[in-house]
C-alpha positions in Angstrom: -29.6 54.0 33.4 -30.3 53.7 37.1 -33.5 55.7 36.9 -34.6 53.5 34.0 -34.2 50.4 36.1 -36.1 52.1 38.9 -38.9 52.9 36.5 -38.9 49.4 35.2 -39.2 47.8 38.7 -41.9 50.3 39.7 -43.8 49.6 36.6 -43.7 45.8 37.2 -45.0 46.3 40.7 -47.7 48.7 39.2 -48.7 46.0 36.7 -49.0 43.4 39.4 -51.1 45.7 41.6 -53.2 46.8 38.6 -54.0 43.2 37.6 -54.7 42.1 41.2 -57.2 45.0 41.8 -58.9 44.3 38.6 -59.2 40.6 39.4 -61.0 41.6 42.6 -63.3 44.2 41.1 -63.8 45.5 37.6 -66.2 48.4 38.4 -64.3 51.0 36.2 -64.4 48.7 33.2 -68.1 48.0 33.8 -68.8 51.7 34.0 -67.1 52.4 30.7 -68.7 49.4 29.2 -72.2 50.7 30.2 -71.3 54.1 28.9 -70.1 53.0 25.5 -72.3 50.0 24.7 -76.0 49.5 24.1 -78.0 47.4 26.6 -77.8 44.3 24.3 -74.1 44.6 23.9 -73.1 45.3 27.5 -71.0 42.7 29.3 -72.8 40.1 31.3 -73.0 40.5 35.1 -71.0 37.3 35.8 -68.2 38.4 33.4 -64.9 39.3 35.3 -63.1 40.8 32.3 -61.3 44.1 32.9 -58.9 46.4 31.2 -56.0 43.9 31.7 -57.7 41.1 33.6 -58.7 38.3 31.2 -57.7 40.3 28.1 -55.6 39.3 25.2 -52.1 40.7 24.7 -53.0 43.4 22.2 -55.9 44.7 24.3 -53.7 44.8 27.3 -51.1 46.7 25.3 -53.6 49.2 24.0 -55.1 49.9 27.5 -51.7 50.2 29.2 -50.3 52.4 26.4 -53.4 54.6 26.7 -52.9 54.9 30.4 -49.3 55.9 30.0 -50.1 58.3 27.2 -52.6 60.1 29.5 -50.0 60.2 32.3 -47.3 61.5 29.9 -49.7 64.3 28.7 -50.3 65.3 32.3 -46.6 65.3 33.1 -45.8 67.3 30.0 -48.3 69.9 31.0 -47.4 70.1 34.7 -43.6 70.1 34.4 -42.2 73.5 33.4 -39.2 72.0 31.6 -38.9 69.5 28.8 -37.8 66.0 29.7 -36.8 63.3 27.2 -38.8 60.5 28.8 -39.6 58.3 25.7 -37.3 55.7 27.0 -38.9 55.7 30.4 -42.3 55.6 28.7 -41.5 52.5 26.7 -39.8 50.8 29.6 -42.8 51.4 31.8 -45.2 50.0 29.2 -43.2 46.8 28.8 -42.7 46.4 32.5 -46.4 46.9 33.3 -47.3 44.3 30.7 -44.7 42.0 32.3 -46.2 42.7 35.7 -49.7 41.8 34.6 -48.5 38.5 33.2 -46.6 37.8 36.4 -49.7 38.5 38.5 -51.9 36.4 36.3 -49.4 33.5 36.7 -49.6 33.7 40.5 -53.3 34.3 40.7 -54.2 31.5 38.4 -51.7 29.2 39.9 -53.3 29.8 43.3 -56.8 29.1 41.9 -55.7 26.0 40.0 -54.1 24.4 43.1 -57.2 24.4 45.3 -58.0 21.0 46.7 -61.2 20.6 44.7 -59.5 21.4 41.4 -56.6 19.0 42.3 -59.1 16.2 43.1 -61.0 16.9 39.8 -57.7 16.7 37.9 -56.7 13.5 39.7 -60.0 11.8 39.0 -59.9 12.9 35.4 -56.4 11.6 35.0 -57.3 8.3 36.7 -60.3 7.8 34.4 -58.2 8.5 31.3 -55.6 6.1 32.4 -58.2 3.4 33.1 -59.7 4.0 29.6 -56.2 3.8 28.0 -55.3 0.5 29.8 -58.7 -1.0 28.9 -58.2 0.0 25.2 -54.8 -1.6 25.3 -56.2 -4.8 26.8 -58.9 -4.9 24.1 -56.5 -4.4 21.3 -53.6 -6.6 22.3 -55.2 -9.4 24.4 -57.3 -11.5 22.1 -59.6 -14.3 23.4 -58.6 -16.8 20.7 -55.2 -18.4 20.9 -53.3 -17.8 17.6 -51.8 -21.0 16.4 -48.1 -20.5 15.5 -47.4 -20.9 11.8 -45.6 -24.1 11.0 -42.0 -23.6 10.2 -41.2 -24.4 6.6 -39.1 -27.5 6.2 -35.5 -27.0 5.2 -35.7 -29.8 2.6 -37.1 -28.7 -0.7 -39.8 -30.9 -2.2 -38.4 -30.3 -5.7 -34.9 -29.3 -6.5 -34.7 -25.6 -7.3 -34.4 -24.7 -10.9 -32.0 -22.2 -12.1 -33.2 -19.0 -13.7 -32.2 -20.2 -17.1 -34.3 -23.4 -16.7 -37.3 -21.5 -15.5 -37.2 -19.2 -18.5 -36.9 -22.2 -20.7 -40.0 -23.7 -19.0 -41.9 -20.5 -19.7 -40.9 -20.6 -23.3 -39.0 -17.3 -23.2 -35.8 -18.7 -24.4 -34.9 -21.7 -26.6 
């Protein structure tokens, strides 16, 4: 159990480092992209997508699992004895995925809190609040004064008829 925790923590750190290095440079992903795709289908030069950087969950899972499968195959060939390392394998995959999401959280949080981005968000919020208040003013403040409806008098003009008398007047009963 202790070794499993150590593997988990190391894999989280590996996921953070993997994501951070791919956010800086995605040369390996570009190389494989050029190798496997035709000229028309290759990724654009300004694209920053990598194996785990800016990828959906399933693609991250596929690439990380492939990486650990290759590592497991190498370990199985190199070690002269058999090790039951399936639990470490799964723990490492989950922890690496977790590490990539932790790294993306911190990297994007840093990018989103730059002064220019905060000023843009502030101005956008200010504009939307101004539009909202203007809309409220337009809808609820009318230029014409609405005259209050006159209150009905409490004295009836005619005495109220009973239900029986009304039915007689309509000719429904005799």
